[in-house]
N, C-alpha and C positions, 0 to 999 in steps of 0.2 A: 473413471468414466470419461470416454472420448468425447471431445468437442465437436460441437456441429460447425463446420467450416464450409460445405459443400450443398449447393442448391440445384435442383432440377426446375425448371421451366417448361412444360409440355407445350408446344406452339406449332403443331402438325397439322390441325385442323384446317379444313376448306373455308371456313367463315362465310358459309351459305346465306344466313341469316342478314348479311351485309352486301349482297349481290346487289348491282353489278360491280360496286367499289372492289370488292375482294377478288374481282376476276383477274387482276394483274397486280395487287397490292394487299399483302397479308394482313390480317385484321387486326394484328398486334401492332401493325405500323400506324393505323388510324390515330390521328393525333388528338388529343384532348387540349384545345386552343392550337398549341403549336408543339406540342412534345408528345411523341407515340407512347400510346398505351404501355408498350412492354417497357418503356424506360423507366416509368414509373413503379414495375414490378421490380426491375433490377435495381432500382435505388433503395426501395424496401428491403431487399435482400442484404445490400450493403450496409444500409444502417443496422441490420440486426446483426452484423458480425460476420456474414458469408464472404467468403475469399476466393472460392471457386464456383462457378455458375456453368451450368450445361443445359443448353437449350435445344429440345428436341424438334427438330424442323421438318420439313420435306422438301423436294426438289424446286418449290417455287418460291422460296422465300430467303432470296439472296439480298434482298432489301435490308432486312434484320441484320444481317452479318455486317455489311456495308456500314451500317448506322452506328455499330459499336468498334467500326475498326478507325483508322487514323484516315484523314482525307488530307494529304499535303496540298494538294491542287487547290483546294477549298480556303485550308488556312493560309496560303501563300496569298490568295487573291484577296481575302479579308485584311491582311496585315497591310497590303500595297494600298489598299482602301482606307487605311487608318481605323479599321473595325477591330481593334485590339480585344474588346470585350467579347464579342463574336467569337474571334479565333479562340482565345481561352475556353471558351463554352463548349465550343467543338472539339477542341482537345480533351477537356476534361470528361467528355462523354467516352472517349475511347480509352481514357486510364482509369474508369470507373471499378472495373473489376477484371479477374482474369475470366473470360468468357470462352467457352468451348461450344462446339455443334455436333451434332450427330443426327443422321436422318431415320425417321421412322419410315421404312421403305414401304407399308402398307399401312392403312388405317384400320388396326385392330381394338382399338380402344384406349383408355387413359392407363388401363393397367398395364399392357403391352409398351405402352410409350415410357412410363416408369422403368421396365424391365429393362429398356434399351440403355439405361444409365449405370447397369450392374458394375461394368469395367470400371466406370468412372468412379463410382462410389466405393467400392470394394467394400471392406469390412468396418465402414464408419456409419453412425447414424447421418441423417440428412434430411433435408427441407423439400418440400415440393410447394410452389406456387402457381395456383392457376391463373391466366393472363386475364380471363373474364373478370375475375373479381378483383377491382381495385378499392382498395381499403386503406382510409385516413384515419390516423389518430392524431388530431392536433394536439401539439403541445405534450404528448406523451409517446409512449414507447412504441415502435413499429408493432404491427399485430405478430410477424413473424419472431420478433424478441419475445413478445410476451409467451409464445408458443416453447421457445426455446429455454426461456427459464424455467416453465413447468418440466420440461425434459430433464433441466440440470439438477430438478428436484426429486424427480420420480425415476429417472432413467428409463423412461418407458414413452412409446410413441404418442403423439398426442395431438388431436384433430381441432381445427378453430371452429368454432360453432357460434351462433346466435340465437335465440328467440325469433320466431317468425309467428306471423298471425296463423290462428288455427286453420282458415280457410287456405293457407298458402303452403301446408306442409307437404302438398302432393307434389309439389314442384323441387322438392329437394331431398338430399339422403338424410335422414333424420336418426339421431343416436338413442338408445335407452339407456337411462342412468342408472346406476345402482347406489351409489353415494355421491353426495356433492359437499365440498368444503370450500366456501367462499364462490370464486369463478370455476374452480377445478372441478371435475365431474370423472367419476371412474363410470365406465360403461360396460354393459355386457352384450350389446348388438348394435346394428348399423343397418337400417333400413333404407332402400333408394327408392324416392317417391311412393311412399304408402298413401294408401287411400285415406281421406281425412278421418273417418272413424276408427282406423286402426294403427294411426300413428303412436309411437310408444313415448314421444314427447313433442314438444314446440322446438326442439333445440336442432336447427338446421345446420349441416356443413357448408361452409363457404370459403373453399377454396386454398386452406393453409394448413399444411401437414408437417409432421416432424414423426419421422418413421425410423425404425432401427433396421439393420441391414436384413434381418429376418425375413423381412416382406418377400426379398428377391427370390429365395427358394421357393416360396409360395407361388408366387407368381410363375415362376419357371414349370410348375407342375400343374397350374390352374385351367381347368377347362371353360370354353367361352361361355359367357352369361346371357345376359339381357342384350338383344340386338346381334348376338353371335359375336360379341366382343369380349375381350379380356377386361373385365372390371377391376378397378381399385377397391372399390367397394366390397367385392366379395372376398379379395385376399385379406383386407382388413378384418374382416368378420372370421376369417380362419386364424388371422394372428391373434386375436382376442382368445382363442383355445390354447394359446401355448405362453401368452405372457399377458400383463396387464396393458391396457389402452385406455387413454385418457382424452376427454373432451376439455376445451377451455372456452368459455364464455368470454370472447376478447372485448376488449374496449376498442371501439371505432366505428366509422360509419362506412359502409360498403356500397358500393356502386357496381350493379351488374353491367358492366359495358358491353357484355356480348348479347344485349338485349338493345333494341333502337332507343327506346324511350330512356333507357338506363344511360346509355352514351350521351345522348342530348342532355339529361339532366347533369352530368358529369361536367361536361363542357359549360354550361350556364354558372354552375357553382363554382369551377374553377376561374372561370372568367371573372366572376364576382369578389375573388379573393385576389385578383393582381391589380396592382396600385396603377398600372397603364391601362386597365380595362373596365375596372369595376364602375367608375360614373358614368359611362357611356352606357353600360352593360344594364345597370339599375334603371337610367332614364327609359331606355328603351323597353323594358319589362313594364314599367309604369305606365307608357305610350299604349303598349299591347292591352294590358289590363283594362284601359278604358275602354276598347273596342269589343272586349269578350262580353 
């Protein structure tokens, strides 16, 4: 069984929900307090044992590439100002992982974005992390590591899921369970945004995948689906006809940072975890609560 060493982060979207900020700034670079969202995603991948990361971008996202590159001028200025800690922090970002980039030349959907990584992945199993889902598992394994562990037990593709409220199932892709062993669920179907009354379960797919390379042949021959795009959901459904696919009810708290309130919530929660910010943030929240 081949180890999972490579991960894909699709980041070619236009970020229209965050206009006007994303007119010139990639949504993945919007900071949670002072750290770009995509850095948290990369950190999760690295903490899960990933060695090489391919970020799928478009022509307007150079700032992402710059963020993970070395900035000699900035480091030099910081060191001259006796800011060694900050200089080391900046260098650590550049040394985090081997990060590569490829452009998705046309916005043809998530499935098409993943297919752009075919030559990077080769014949190896790989991970996919969506940048809109920021998932934190305090004092436990990163979510991607949890999925990789299941892959190593089953040699099969694994989809990260959690139960959502029944009234919210129509917002997500939802899996149809066959059998469940603890948190590991063998599935037979995967429905994208089903009507509430037709949802096969409450297990929603939340932005983390471990996939076998068989998915690429399927994507290469797949016709456009919903919205005229190549959907990863459709490809995984076809994959189920050829091999076992599992879902894993992962441990961790998920922030939908592609949603404005989810982004605000993440910013507040992360500030409350910071020694340098928690007291002022908590006091401010208490003052606001008195006015509501």
